[in-house]
matplotlib code that plots the C-alpha trace (Angstrom):
import matplotlib.pyplot as plt

x = [-25.3, -21.6, -18.5, -14.8, -12.5, -8.6, -6.2, -2.6, -1.0, 1.6, 5.1, 8.0, 11.7, 13.2, 13.7, 10.9, 7.6, 3.9, 0.8, -2.4, -5.8, -9.1, -12.6, -15.7, -19.0, -22.7, -25.6, -23.4, -22.2, -19.3, -17.2, -15.3, -11.7, -10.2, -7.1, -4.9, -4.2, -2.1, -1.8, 1.2, 1.1, 0.8, 0.5, -2.2, -3.7, -2.1, -2.6, -0.5, -1.8, -5.1, -6.3, -9.2, -11.7, -9.6, -6.4, -4.8, -2.6, -1.3, 1.3, 2.6, 6.2, 7.5, 6.6, 9.6, 8.8, 8.6, 4.8, 2.4, -1.4, -3.6, -7.3, -9.7, -12.8, -15.0, -14.4, -14.3, -10.9, -7.7, -4.2, -1.1, 2.2, 4.8, 8.5, 11.7, 9.8, 11.3, 10.5, 9.0, 6.3, 4.9, 1.3, -2.3, -3.3, -6.8, -8.7, -11.1, -13.7, -15.6, -19.2, -20.3, -20.9, -24.7, -24.9, -26.5, -25.1, -21.9, -20.4, -16.8, -16.5, -13.7, -12.4, -11.3, -7.6, -4.8, -1.6, 1.7, 4.8, 8.3, 10.9, 14.0]
y = [1.8, 2.9, 0.9, 1.8, -0.1, 0.0, -1.1, -0.9, -3.2, -5.8, -7.1, -4.6, -4.7, -2.4, 1.1, 0.6, 2.5, 1.8, 4.0, 3.0, 4.1, 4.2, 5.1, 5.6, 5.3, 4.7, 6.7, 9.5, 12.1, 13.6, 12.7, 14.6, 13.6, 10.5, 8.7, 5.6, 3.2, 0.1, -3.0, -5.2, -8.8, -9.0, -5.3, -2.7, -0.7, 2.7, 6.0, 6.5, 9.8, 11.8, 14.6, 17.0, 18.2, 21.4, 19.5, 19.8, 16.7, 15.0, 12.2, 9.7, 10.2, 7.0, 8.4, 10.8, 12.5, 9.2, 9.1, 11.6, 11.6, 13.3, 13.6, 14.0, 15.3, 15.2, 11.5, 10.7, 9.2, 9.3, 8.2, 7.2, 7.5, 5.5, 5.8, 4.4, 1.5, -0.6, -4.1, -2.4, -1.0, -4.4, -4.4, -4.4, -0.9, 0.3, 3.3, 5.2, 7.8, 9.9, 10.8, 14.4, 16.9, 16.8, 13.0, 12.0, 10.0, 10.5, 7.2, 6.3, 3.8, 1.3, -0.6, -4.3, -3.5, -4.1, -6.0, -4.3, -6.5, -5.1, -7.9, -8.8]
z = [-8.5, -8.5, -9.5, -9.2, -11.5, -11.4, -14.2, -15.1, -12.5, -13.3, -12.9, -13.2, -12.5, -9.8, -11.2, -13.7, -14.0, -14.1, -14.6, -12.8, -13.9, -12.0, -13.3, -11.2, -12.9, -12.3, -10.9, -9.5, -12.0, -9.9, -6.9, -4.2, -3.4, -5.0, -4.0, -4.1, -1.2, -1.0, 1.1, 1.1, 2.3, 6.1, 6.5, 7.0, 4.1, 3.8, 2.0, -1.1, -2.6, -2.7, -5.0, -4.4, -7.0, -7.3, -7.9, -4.5, -3.8, -0.7, -0.7, 1.8, 3.0, 1.3, -2.1, -2.0, -5.3, -7.2, -7.7, -9.2, -8.9, -11.4, -12.2, -15.1, -13.4, -16.5, -16.7, -13.0, -13.6, -11.5, -12.4, -10.5, -12.3, -10.4, -11.2, -9.7, -8.3, -5.5, -4.2, -1.1, -3.4, -4.1, -2.9, -4.0, -5.0, -4.3, -5.7, -3.5, -4.6, -2.0, -2.8, -3.5, -0.7, -1.2, -0.5, 2.8, 4.3, 2.3, 1.0, 0.2, -2.8, -3.2, -6.2, -6.1, -6.4, -8.9, -8.1, -8.5, -8.2, -8.3, -8.7, -10.7]

ax = plt.figure().add_subplot(projection="3d")
ax.plot(x, y, z, "-o")
ax.set_aspect("equal")
plt.show()
């Protein structure tokens, strides 16, 4: 039994900041890579950022240095610091946690999402 829960979304003005949090918990003690995805109204879900167990990060091109992903492995928690937010960033943001390497078959776990709205 595994659950992934996001928090920290909300309404912010253009140029503002938000910090999203995601905690994975349950029967699995540790996870492999964890990341953030987003889905805007009428569009496909897309990768925002991902971080490995060793701290290696990968970002989508549209981030352009504005977002930072970080991880607390001991707590199975991942964060997304979002600065200089623009209306185009408005979307539901989803957290994903990949199961450990020993898991067969390996499973990817998703949260329910948290709404981020950037508007004046």
